[in-house]
C-alpha positions as CSV (number, residue, x, y, z in Angstrom):
1,X,74.3,-57.8,95.3
2,X,75.7,-57.4,98.9
3,X,74.8,-58.9,101.9
4,X,74.1,-55.6,104.4
5,X,74.7,-55.0,107.9
6,X,73.5,-53.1,110.8
7,X,76.2,-51.0,112.0
8,X,73.8,-50.6,115.5
9,X,73.6,-54.5,115.9
10,X,75.7,-55.7,113.6
11,X,73.3,-58.2,112.0
12,X,73.6,-59.0,108.5
13,X,70.6,-59.0,106.5
14,X,69.4,-60.5,103.4
15,X,70.8,-60.2,99.3
16,X,68.9,-56.8,98.0
17,X,70.8,-54.1,95.5
18,X,70.2,-51.4,97.7
19,X,70.4,-51.2,101.5
20,X,67.2,-51.8,103.6
21,X,64.7,-49.0,104.7
22,X,64.8,-50.4,108.6
23,X,66.4,-53.0,110.7
24,X,64.5,-55.9,111.7
25,X,66.1,-56.5,114.7
26,X,67.2,-52.5,116.0
27,X,63.0,-51.8,115.2
28,X,62.1,-54.5,118.2
29,X,61.8,-52.0,121.5
30,X,64.4,-54.6,122.7
31,X,67.3,-52.6,120.9
32,X,67.3,-49.0,118.9
33,X,67.8,-47.3,116.0
34,X,70.9,-44.7,116.1
35,X,69.9,-41.5,117.0
36,X,71.8,-40.5,113.9
37,X,69.3,-42.9,112.0
38,X,69.8,-46.1,110.4
39,X,73.2,-46.8,108.6
40,X,74.5,-49.6,106.9
41,X,78.3,-51.2,105.7
42,X,78.9,-54.9,104.7
43,X,81.6,-57.6,105.8
44,X,83.8,-56.6,102.6
45,X,84.2,-53.1,103.5
46,X,84.8,-53.6,107.3
47,X,87.6,-55.9,106.0
48,X,89.1,-53.2,103.2
49,X,88.2,-49.8,105.2
50,X,88.1,-50.2,109.0
51,X,91.1,-51.4,110.8
52,X,89.5,-54.3,112.6
53,X,90.4,-57.7,114.4
54,X,89.3,-60.3,115.9
55,X,91.2,-61.2,119.0
56,X,91.0,-65.0,120.6
57,X,91.8,-65.7,124.2
58,X,91.9,-68.7,126.2
59,X,89.5,-68.5,129.1
60,X,90.2,-72.0,130.8
61,X,91.0,-75.4,129.2
62,X,89.2,-76.0,125.8
63,X,87.3,-72.8,126.2
64,X,88.0,-69.3,124.0
65,X,86.4,-66.1,123.7
66,X,86.4,-64.6,120.2
67,X,85.8,-60.4,120.7
68,X,86.7,-57.9,117.7
69,X,88.7,-55.0,118.5
70,X,87.9,-52.1,117.9
71,X,84.5,-53.0,119.6
72,X,81.6,-53.2,116.3
73,X,78.0,-52.6,117.1
74,X,76.8,-54.5,119.9
75,X,80.1,-55.3,121.1
76,X,79.4,-59.0,122.1
77,X,81.8,-61.5,122.9
78,X,81.3,-65.2,120.7
79,X,83.4,-68.6,122.5
80,X,84.2,-71.4,121.5
81,X,84.3,-74.6,123.0
82,X,86.3,-77.5,122.4
83,X,84.4,-80.8,123.2
84,X,86.0,-84.5,122.4
85,X,86.4,-83.5,118.8
86,X,83.6,-81.6,118.2
87,X,84.1,-77.7,118.4
88,X,81.1,-75.6,118.8
89,X,81.0,-71.5,118.6
90,X,78.1,-70.2,121.0
91,X,77.1,-67.2,119.8
92,X,78.4,-65.1,116.9
93,X,80.2,-61.8,116.1
94,X,80.0,-60.1,112.6
95,X,83.4,-59.4,112.0
96,X,85.3,-62.4,110.0
97,X,88.4,-62.6,108.1
98,X,91.2,-65.2,106.7
99,X,93.3,-64.7,109.7
100,X,90.4,-65.6,112.6
101,X,89.1,-68.4,110.0
102,X,92.8,-69.6,110.1
103,X,93.3,-69.6,113.8
104,X,90.0,-71.3,114.3
105,X,91.0,-74.1,111.9
106,X,94.5,-74.5,113.7
107,X,91.9,-75.4,116.8
108,X,90.4,-77.5,115.2
109,X,87.6,-75.8,113.3
110,X,83.5,-75.4,114.4
111,X,81.5,-78.2,113.6
112,X,78.3,-76.6,115.2
113,X,76.9,-72.7,116.3
114,X,74.4,-72.3,118.2
115,X,72.7,-68.7,119.0
116,X,71.5,-67.6,122.4
117,X,69.0,-65.2,120.8
118,X,68.7,-62.8,117.8
119,X,70.9,-59.4,118.9
120,X,73.7,-62.4,118.0
121,X,72.8,-63.5,114.7
122,X,75.3,-61.1,113.2
123,X,76.9,-62.9,110.3
124,X,76.4,-66.0,111.4
125,X,75.5,-67.3,107.6
126,X,78.7,-65.8,106.5
127,X,80.5,-68.2,109.3
128,X,78.4,-71.1,108.5
129,X,79.6,-70.9,105.4
130,X,83.6,-70.5,106.3
131,X,83.4,-74.0,108.8
132,X,80.9,-75.5,106.5
133,X,79.3,-75.7,109.9
134,X,75.3,-76.1,111.1
135,X,73.4,-72.9,113.0
136,X,70.9,-74.4,115.4
137,X,68.3,-71.6,116.5
138,X,65.0,-72.0,118.6
139,X,62.3,-72.2,116.6
140,X,60.7,-69.9,118.8
141,X,62.8,-67.0,117.4
142,X,62.8,-68.0,113.7
143,X,61.0,-64.9,112.5
144,X,63.9,-62.9,113.5
145,X,66.5,-64.6,111.2
146,X,67.1,-61.8,109.2
147,X,69.5,-63.5,106.7
148,X,67.8,-66.9,105.9
149,X,70.1,-70.0,104.7
150,X,69.9,-73.7,104.9
151,X,72.5,-74.0,107.1
152,X,70.2,-72.5,109.8
153,X,68.3,-75.8,111.4
154,X,65.3,-74.7,113.8
155,X,65.0,-76.6,116.9
156,X,62.0,-77.0,119.4
157,X,61.2,-78.3,122.8
158,X,63.0,-77.0,126.1
159,X,65.9,-78.8,125.1
160,X,68.5,-80.1,122.8
161,X,71.6,-82.2,123.2
162,X,73.9,-81.8,120.7
163,X,76.3,-83.9,122.0
164,X,76.9,-86.2,125.7
165,X,77.8,-83.3,128.0
166,X,76.5,-80.5,125.2
167,X,72.9,-79.5,126.0
168,X,70.6,-76.0,124.6
169,X,68.1,-75.1,126.9
170,X,65.4,-73.1,126.2
171,X,65.2,-70.3,129.0
172,X,62.9,-67.7,127.1
173,X,62.6,-64.0,128.6
174,X,65.1,-62.0,127.1
175,X,63.4,-63.4,123.8
176,X,60.5,-66.1,123.7
177,X,63.6,-69.0,122.5
178,X,66.3,-67.3,124.6
179,X,68.8,-70.2,124.7
180,X,72.0,-71.0,127.4
181,X,74.1,-73.7,126.2
182,X,75.1,-76.5,129.5
183,X,78.7,-77.5,129.0
184,X,79.1,-80.3,131.5
185,X,83.2,-80.8,131.3
186,X,84.0,-77.2,131.7
187,X,85.6,-75.8,134.8
188,X,87.2,-79.2,134.9
189,X,84.4,-81.1,134.8
190,X,82.2,-78.8,137.5
191,X,80.3,-77.2,134.7
192,X,79.7,-74.1,132.7
193,X,76.9,-72.2,131.5
194,X,77.2,-69.9,128.7
195,X,74.3,-67.4,128.7
196,X,74.4,-64.8,126.4
197,X,72.7,-62.2,128.2
198,X,69.7,-64.6,128.7
199,X,71.4,-64.3,132.4
200,X,73.7,-62.0,132.5
201,X,77.0,-61.3,134.5
202,X,75.8,-58.2,136.5
203,X,79.1,-55.7,137.5
204,X,79.2,-57.3,141.0
205,X,80.0,-60.9,139.4
206,X,79.2,-62.8,142.7
207,X,75.0,-61.9,140.9
208,X,73.8,-62.2,137.9
209,X,70.4,-60.2,136.5
210,X,67.7,-61.1,133.7
211,X,66.0,-58.2,131.4
212,X,63.7,-57.8,128.7
213,X,65.7,-55.2,127.0
214,X,69.2,-54.1,128.3
215,X,70.0,-51.0,126.3
216,X,66.1,-49.7,126.9
217,X,66.3,-50.7,130.8
218,X,62.8,-53.3,130.6
219,X,62.7,-55.8,133.3
220,X,61.1,-58.8,133.1
221,X,58.0,-59.8,134.9
222,X,58.7,-62.0,138.6
223,X,56.9,-65.2,137.1
224,X,59.7,-65.3,134.3
225,X,62.2,-64.9,136.3
226,X,61.2,-67.4,138.8
227,X,60.5,-69.7,135.5
228,X,64.0,-69.2,134.5
229,X,65.6,-70.1,137.9
230,X,63.4,-73.2,138.1
231,X,64.8,-74.2,135.0
232,X,69.0,-74.0,135.4
233,X,68.3,-75.2,139.0
234,X,68.8,-79.0,138.2
235,X,71.9,-78.3,135.9
236,X,75.6,-79.1,137.5
237,X,77.5,-75.6,137.1
238,X,79.9,-73.6,138.8
239,X,80.6,-71.2,136.6
240,X,79.0,-68.5,134.2
241,X,80.6,-67.0,131.0
242,X,77.9,-64.2,129.7
243,X,78.6,-61.9,126.1
244,X,80.5,-59.5,127.2
245,X,83.7,-61.2,129.0
246,X,81.8,-61.4,132.4
247,X,82.2,-64.2,134.6
248,X,80.8,-65.6,137.7
249,X,83.7,-68.2,138.4
250,X,82.4,-70.1,141.4
251,X,79.1,-70.8,142.7
252,X,77.3,-70.0,140.0
253,X,74.5,-72.1,140.3
254,X,73.8,-70.4,143.6
255,X,74.3,-66.8,142.1
256,X,71.7,-67.6,139.9
257,X,69.3,-68.5,142.6
258,X,69.9,-66.3,145.0
259,X,69.8,-63.3,142.3
260,X,66.5,-64.7,140.9
261,X,65.0,-63.9,144.6
262,X,66.5,-60.2,145.1
263,X,65.1,-59.4,141.8
264,X,61.9,-60.8,142.6
265,X,62.0,-59.0,145.7
266,X,62.9,-55.7,143.9
267,X,59.8,-55.9,141.5
268,X,57.4,-57.0,144.2
269,X,58.4,-54.0,146.6
270,X,60.2,-56.4,149.3
271,X,63.6,-55.4,149.1
272,X,64.0,-51.5,149.6
273,X,61.7,-48.7,149.7
274,X,62.9,-45.4,148.2
């Protein structure tokens, strides 16, 4: 039986004889069902019928981005962090082929997979099986797992130390279990925060933003944005990578705090009048 993949969000579902009637992820108000209706594919069909490839790009020392071209589904970017012999795949993409597996193995393979939130669960189990790596998901988002697996480990609380210098922090907001990855060795020891879009980088790369739903333009309440900013304030990081190849290259910690203030002022009618 095939493992069907939603063409709109790219999330792989549990094994079924026929394609599911609906997508768990897309039926939620943070995502959407395509205007032309629900449609499905499989990883086998993607490999055989679509001209897809994964592009690995070195972003900085010990950090690689991984993105599918042409763009598939949401079009997010995953990241591979090399940390003292322990490689972490941060967030995930749907497409996986032997060429990608070989390229990553040349970089040391994958020892763990960590997810920011359900929109990037994609074909996470395929990746976990290919590299025999555990998947770390916050337990608050366990009901959003469309394809269960023994590779998945649900962590609890506000932080998870994967290795010294690699820590997951639950921020919530976009999803209740929404998490970010703090890599203290990144950016030549100045620190990097990999955020998916729990915190997203704005078009003006000096700013970030926060949303409940990005495609449907639903904001977060001011109290939640204030809470997110407070949780990351003690962390030392100078750079942010989001899930769509956008980077705050310098003074990223200050950018988060400044952006949270602006966001809250906008919601409270203190920033502008129109």
